[in-house]
C-alpha positions as CSV (number, residue, x, y, z in Angstrom):
1,M,0.1,-0.2,0.1
2,S,1.2,3.5,-1.2
3,F,0.1,6.9,0.6
4,I,-0.1,10.1,-2.1
5,L,0.5,14.0,-2.0
6,A,-1.9,15.6,-3.6
7,F,-2.6,19.5,-4.8
8,E,-5.2,21.5,-6.8
9,S,-4.6,25.3,-7.3
10,S,-5.8,25.3,-11.0
11,C,-8.0,28.0,-10.3
12,D,-10.0,29.6,-7.2
13,D,-9.9,26.7,-5.0
14,T,-6.9,25.5,-3.1
15,S,-6.8,21.5,-2.1
16,V,-4.5,19.2,-0.3
17,A,-5.4,15.4,-0.3
18,I,-4.4,12.2,0.4
19,L,-4.7,8.6,-0.8
20,D,-4.0,5.4,-0.9
21,T,-2.9,3.2,-4.2
22,D,-6.8,1.4,-4.0
23,Y,-8.5,4.9,-4.0
24,K,-9.0,4.7,-0.4
25,V,-9.0,9.0,0.3
26,L,-7.3,9.3,3.9
27,A,-8.1,13.8,3.4
28,N,-9.5,15.8,1.0
29,L,-9.1,19.7,2.2
30,I,-10.7,22.3,0.0
31,S,-10.3,26.1,0.7
32,S,-13.0,28.5,-1.7
33,Q,-11.6,32.0,-2.3
34,P,-15.0,33.6,-1.5
35,Q,-13.6,37.4,-2.4
36,H,-13.5,36.5,-6.3
37,Q,-17.8,37.2,-5.8
38,E,-17.5,41.0,-6.4
39,F,-16.0,40.8,-9.0
40,G,-18.5,38.4,-11.0
41,G,-15.1,35.8,-11.4
42,V,-12.3,34.7,-10.6
43,L,-9.0,37.7,-10.4
44,P,-5.4,35.8,-11.5
45,E,-3.9,37.5,-9.2
46,L,-5.4,37.9,-6.3
47,A,-6.3,33.9,-7.0
48,S,-2.4,32.7,-6.5
49,R,-1.7,34.9,-3.6
50,L,-4.5,33.4,-1.7
51,H,-2.8,29.7,-2.6
52,M,0.3,31.3,-1.1
53,K,-1.6,31.5,2.1
54,N,-3.4,28.6,2.7
55,I,-1.5,26.1,1.2
56,M,1.1,24.7,3.8
57,H,-1.4,25.0,6.5
58,L,-4.0,22.8,4.7
59,S,-0.9,20.2,4.1
60,E,-0.7,20.2,8.1
61,M,-3.7,19.5,8.6
62,A,-4.5,17.1,5.3
63,L,-1.2,15.1,7.1
64,S,-3.1,14.8,10.8
65,K,-6.7,14.5,9.9
66,A,-5.2,10.7,7.8
67,G,-2.8,10.5,11.0
68,L,0.6,10.0,8.6
69,T,3.6,12.1,8.8
70,L,5.5,13.3,5.1
71,Q,7.5,10.3,5.2
72,D,4.6,8.2,5.0
73,I,4.6,9.4,1.7
74,D,5.1,7.4,-1.3
75,A,4.5,10.4,-4.4
76,V,3.5,14.1,-4.4
77,A,1.0,14.4,-7.4
78,V,0.4,18.0,-8.4
79,S,-2.2,19.6,-11.4
80,I,-0.5,21.3,-14.0
81,N,-2.8,22.6,-16.4
82,P,-5.2,24.2,-17.6
83,G,-5.8,26.5,-15.3
84,L,-4.6,30.2,-14.0
85,I,-0.5,29.9,-14.7
86,G,-0.2,31.9,-11.3
87,S,-2.4,29.5,-9.3
88,L,-1.2,26.4,-11.2
89,I,3.3,27.6,-10.0
90,V,1.9,27.6,-6.7
91,G,0.7,24.1,-6.7
92,L,3.4,23.4,-9.0
93,A,6.6,24.8,-7.2
94,F,5.2,23.5,-2.9
95,A,4.5,20.2,-4.9
96,K,8.1,20.0,-6.0
97,S,9.4,21.6,-2.9
98,L,8.1,18.4,-0.9
99,A,9.4,15.9,-3.7
100,W,13.2,17.5,-3.7
101,S,13.4,17.3,0.0
102,L,11.7,13.6,0.4
103,Q,13.3,11.9,-2.2
104,I,10.2,10.3,-3.8
105,P,8.1,10.6,-7.0
106,L,6.7,13.3,-8.8
107,V,3.9,12.7,-10.4
108,T,1.8,15.4,-13.1
109,V,-1.5,15.6,-13.8
110,N,-3.6,17.0,-16.5
111,H,-6.7,19.4,-14.6
112,L,-9.4,17.5,-16.5
113,L,-7.9,13.9,-16.5
114,S,-8.5,14.0,-12.6
115,H,-12.6,15.3,-13.4
116,I,-12.4,11.8,-14.9
117,F,-10.6,10.4,-12.4
118,A,-13.1,11.1,-9.9
119,N,-14.8,8.6,-10.4
120,Y,-12.7,5.4,-9.8
121,I,-13.4,7.7,-6.2
122,D,-17.0,6.5,-6.1
123,H,-16.7,3.8,-7.7
124,P,-13.0,2.1,-7.8
125,Q,-13.9,-0.9,-9.7
126,L,-14.2,0.9,-12.9
127,E,-12.6,-0.1,-16.2
128,P,-11.7,1.1,-19.7
129,P,-13.3,1.4,-22.0
130,F,-15.9,4.6,-21.8
131,L,-16.5,7.7,-22.6
132,A,-16.2,10.6,-20.9
133,L,-18.3,13.8,-20.6
134,V,-15.8,16.4,-19.8
135,V,-17.6,19.6,-18.7
136,S,-15.6,21.7,-16.4
137,G,-15.6,25.3,-16.3
138,G,-14.4,26.6,-19.9
139,H,-14.3,23.3,-20.7
140,T,-16.5,21.1,-23.4
141,E,-15.9,17.7,-24.5
142,L,-15.9,13.2,-25.4
143,V,-12.5,11.6,-24.5
144,H,-12.9,7.6,-25.4
145,F,-10.4,5.4,-23.7
146,R,-9.5,2.7,-24.1
147,T,-7.4,2.0,-20.6
148,D,-6.2,4.0,-18.4
149,T,-3.5,6.2,-20.1
150,E,-4.8,5.5,-23.9
151,F,-7.6,7.8,-24.7
152,E,-8.4,10.5,-28.2
153,I,-10.9,13.3,-27.4
154,L,-13.6,13.0,-30.4
155,G,-15.5,16.3,-29.5
156,K,-14.6,19.6,-28.1
157,T,-16.1,22.5,-28.5
158,L,-15.4,25.0,-30.5
159,D,-16.1,28.4,-29.4
160,D,-17.6,28.8,-25.0
161,A,-18.4,25.6,-22.7
162,A,-21.1,24.5,-21.6
163,G,-19.8,25.8,-17.5
164,E,-19.2,29.5,-19.6
165,T,-23.0,29.6,-21.0
166,F,-24.4,28.7,-17.6
167,D,-22.3,31.5,-16.0
168,K,-23.1,34.0,-18.5
169,A,-26.9,33.4,-18.5
170,A,-27.4,34.0,-14.2
171,K,-25.2,37.7,-14.8
172,L,-27.4,38.0,-17.2
173,L,-30.5,37.4,-14.4
174,G,-29.4,39.4,-12.2
175,L,-28.6,36.1,-10.6
176,G,-24.8,36.1,-9.5
177,F,-21.3,33.8,-9.3
178,P,-21.1,30.6,-10.2
179,G,-23.8,30.3,-12.1
180,G,-24.7,26.4,-12.9
181,P,-26.0,25.9,-9.4
182,I,-28.1,29.2,-9.2
183,I,-29.7,27.5,-12.6
184,D,-30.5,24.5,-11.9
185,K,-31.9,25.3,-8.4
186,L,-34.8,27.6,-9.9
187,S,-35.2,25.6,-12.9
188,R,-36.1,22.3,-10.7
189,N,-39.5,23.1,-10.9
190,G,-40.1,25.5,-14.0
191,N,-41.4,24.3,-17.9
192,T,-38.0,23.6,-20.3
193,Q,-40.8,24.6,-22.9
194,F,-41.5,28.6,-21.6
195,V,-38.0,29.8,-23.4
196,K,-37.6,29.1,-27.5
197,L,-33.8,28.3,-28.2
198,P,-31.3,27.3,-30.7
199,N,-29.5,24.0,-30.5
200,P,-26.3,24.2,-31.7
201,L,-24.7,21.6,-34.6
202,P,-27.7,19.5,-34.5
203,Q,-26.0,17.7,-37.1
204,K,-25.7,13.3,-36.5
205,D,-22.7,13.1,-37.4
206,N,-21.0,16.1,-35.4
207,F,-19.4,15.3,-31.7
208,N,-18.6,18.6,-31.9
209,F,-20.0,21.1,-29.5
210,S,-20.4,25.1,-29.6
211,Y,-21.9,27.8,-27.5
212,S,-21.7,30.9,-28.6
213,G,-25.0,31.4,-30.5
214,L,-27.2,29.8,-27.7
215,K,-24.9,32.7,-25.5
216,T,-25.9,35.3,-27.6
217,A,-29.9,34.0,-27.9
218,I,-30.1,33.9,-24.2
219,R,-29.0,37.9,-24.1
220,N,-31.5,39.0,-26.9
221,Y,-34.4,37.3,-25.0
222,I,-33.4,38.7,-21.6
223,Q,-33.1,42.1,-23.7
224,D,-36.2,41.8,-25.0
225,Q,-38.3,40.9,-22.1
226,D,-39.7,43.3,-19.7
227,E,-38.0,42.5,-16.2
228,A,-40.6,42.4,-14.9
229,F,-41.6,40.1,-16.9
230,V,-38.0,38.1,-16.2
231,Q,-38.6,37.5,-12.8
232,E,-42.1,36.0,-12.5
233,N,-41.4,33.7,-14.6
234,L,-37.7,33.4,-13.9
235,G,-37.9,30.0,-12.9
236,D,-39.2,28.8,-16.3
237,I,-36.7,31.0,-18.0
238,A,-33.7,29.7,-16.2
239,A,-35.3,25.7,-16.4
240,S,-35.3,26.5,-20.3
241,I,-32.1,27.7,-20.6
242,Q,-30.9,25.1,-18.6
243,A,-32.2,22.6,-21.3
244,A,-31.0,24.5,-24.4
245,I,-27.7,23.8,-22.6
246,V,-28.1,20.3,-21.7
247,E,-30.1,18.6,-24.7
248,P,-26.0,18.5,-26.7
249,L,-24.2,17.1,-23.9
250,I,-26.5,14.2,-23.5
251,S,-26.9,13.0,-26.6
252,K,-23.8,13.5,-28.3
253,S,-22.7,11.1,-25.7
254,I,-25.6,8.6,-25.8
255,R,-24.9,8.9,-30.3
256,K,-21.4,8.2,-29.6
257,A,-20.7,5.9,-27.2
258,K,-23.3,3.4,-29.0
259,A,-21.9,4.2,-32.3
260,L,-18.4,2.5,-30.5
261,S,-20.2,0.5,-28.5
262,L,-19.5,1.6,-25.4
263,S,-21.7,0.9,-22.3
264,K,-20.3,3.5,-20.5
265,I,-20.2,6.8,-20.5
266,L,-18.3,9.2,-17.1
267,L,-19.5,12.9,-15.8
268,A,-16.6,14.9,-15.1
269,G,-16.2,18.7,-14.8
270,G,-18.2,21.1,-11.5
271,V,-21.7,20.6,-14.6
272,A,-21.1,17.0,-13.9
273,A,-22.5,17.7,-11.0
274,N,-26.3,19.4,-12.8
275,S,-28.6,17.3,-12.1
276,A,-31.2,17.6,-15.2
277,L,-27.5,16.6,-16.5
278,R,-26.9,13.2,-13.9
279,A,-30.5,12.1,-14.6
280,G,-31.1,13.2,-18.6
281,M,-28.0,11.8,-19.2
282,T,-29.1,8.6,-17.2
283,E,-32.4,7.9,-18.2
284,R,-31.9,8.1,-21.9
285,A,-28.0,5.9,-21.6
286,A,-30.3,3.3,-19.8
287,R,-32.6,2.7,-23.0
288,Q,-30.0,1.8,-24.8
289,G,-27.9,0.0,-22.4
290,I,-25.7,1.7,-21.5
291,T,-24.8,2.9,-17.9
292,V,-23.4,6.4,-16.5
293,H,-21.1,7.4,-14.3
294,C,-21.0,10.3,-12.0
295,P,-18.7,11.2,-9.0
296,S,-20.0,12.3,-6.1
297,L,-20.9,15.5,-6.2
298,M,-18.5,17.3,-3.6
299,L,-16.0,15.7,-5.8
300,C,-17.3,17.2,-9.0
301,M,-16.4,20.4,-8.2
302,D,-12.1,21.4,-8.2
303,N,-10.0,19.0,-5.3
304,A,-7.0,17.0,-4.7
305,A,-8.8,13.6,-4.6
306,M,-9.0,14.5,-7.8
307,V,-5.4,14.9,-8.1
308,A,-4.4,12.3,-6.6
309,A,-6.8,9.4,-8.0
310,A,-5.6,10.6,-12.5
311,A,-2.2,10.2,-9.9
312,I,-2.6,6.2,-9.4
313,P,-1.5,4.3,-12.3
314,K,0.7,6.8,-13.6
315,F,2.0,6.4,-10.0
316,K,2.1,2.1,-10.3
317,A,3.1,3.2,-14.1
318,G,6.4,4.9,-13.0
319,L,5.7,8.1,-15.4
320,F,7.1,10.5,-12.5
321,S,8.0,13.6,-13.7
322,P,11.5,15.8,-13.7
323,L,11.6,18.2,-11.1
324,S,12.5,20.5,-14.2
325,V,9.2,20.8,-15.4
326,N,6.6,23.5,-15.9
327,A,3.4,24.1,-15.7
328,N,1.2,25.6,-18.8
329,S,-2.2,27.0,-19.1
330,I,-3.0,24.8,-23.1
331,K,-6.7,23.2,-22.7
332,G,-7.6,20.3,-22.8
333,T,-7.5,16.6,-21.5
334,K,-3.6,15.8,-21.4
335,L,-1.5,12.8,-20.2
336,L,2.0,15.1,-19.4
C-alpha cells in the first residue's frame, strides 16, 4: 500500500488530499476563495496570493487528518494544466519542493483528466473502455478511453463551453456567480419549453459543441423582455436555458457511445453536478443499455482527491515527472 499527497490549485480553490493506491480517501481538504464574488469571476493575481497563504496550512491539516507524517508519503501529485498560470505555479512549486526534500517521485497530471478519474474514487472497480464527458469551467469534451493511459478526444467545444454559458446566463439574469448551481436550483419546477432556444450543431455526425450562438440567443431574449416579466417567470426561463445547455451534452454522448459500442459513460467536471444532466443522461442512456457513472457532488468541484486519483495509474506505471517540469495553461485533456 502506498500513499499519495496531492495538490490542486488550478483556479480559485486550494485543495490538499491524501489517497492510498486503492483510491481510498484519507483526507481531502478544500479552501474556497469567496473574495472573488464581488468581481463576478476569478481575479488571477488574488487567487495566486490566496493559494500561497493557504497551501501550507492545508497540508499540515491533511496529514493530521490522515494520521500520517511526510515520511509516510510515497509520491507527490499535482495538477499542472490547464488553469490560471499563476495559480498552477503555486501548487507545482510547493509539490516540487516536497518531492525534492523527501526524495520521492513527482507525478504531474492534467486537471481535466483528474475530473474524469474522480469517478474512480466512488467506483474503484471501474475499467476502460468508456466514454467520458468532461464539462468543467471553460472546457467541454468527449473523450474515448481505451485504457487508463490511452485515450482520444472525439469532440470538443469550438468556442464557448457549457459552464461558461451557465455563468453568462446567470449574470444576464442578475443571479450571481457561479451560475450553474443557481440556475439548476431555479429550474427544478420550471417549464423547459417556456423559451425556444437554438440547438447548437444538431447534425447527427457532429460530436463537437458550440455555445457562442446559444449565449447570444439567451442575451437577446432577456434584453427583449420587460424586467418584471423576467422576474415573474424566472424559474421557467432558467429551466429553458438549462435544457438548451444540457441537451447536446446528453444526445451527443449517448450517440457516440452507441457508435463505439461502449457500455459506460462517465460524467466529469463541475457541470457534472447539474441535476438535469445527471438525471437525463442516466435515464436516456439506460434505454440504450449504457451505464452512467457520476462522481459524488463534492468530487465534481475542483479538489485534490481527484488529482491523486489521476496520479495512481501513472504512479503504478512509473510515469514520473522531472523536477524541471513546468506548468502551462494549454486547454484540453492530456497525459502529461
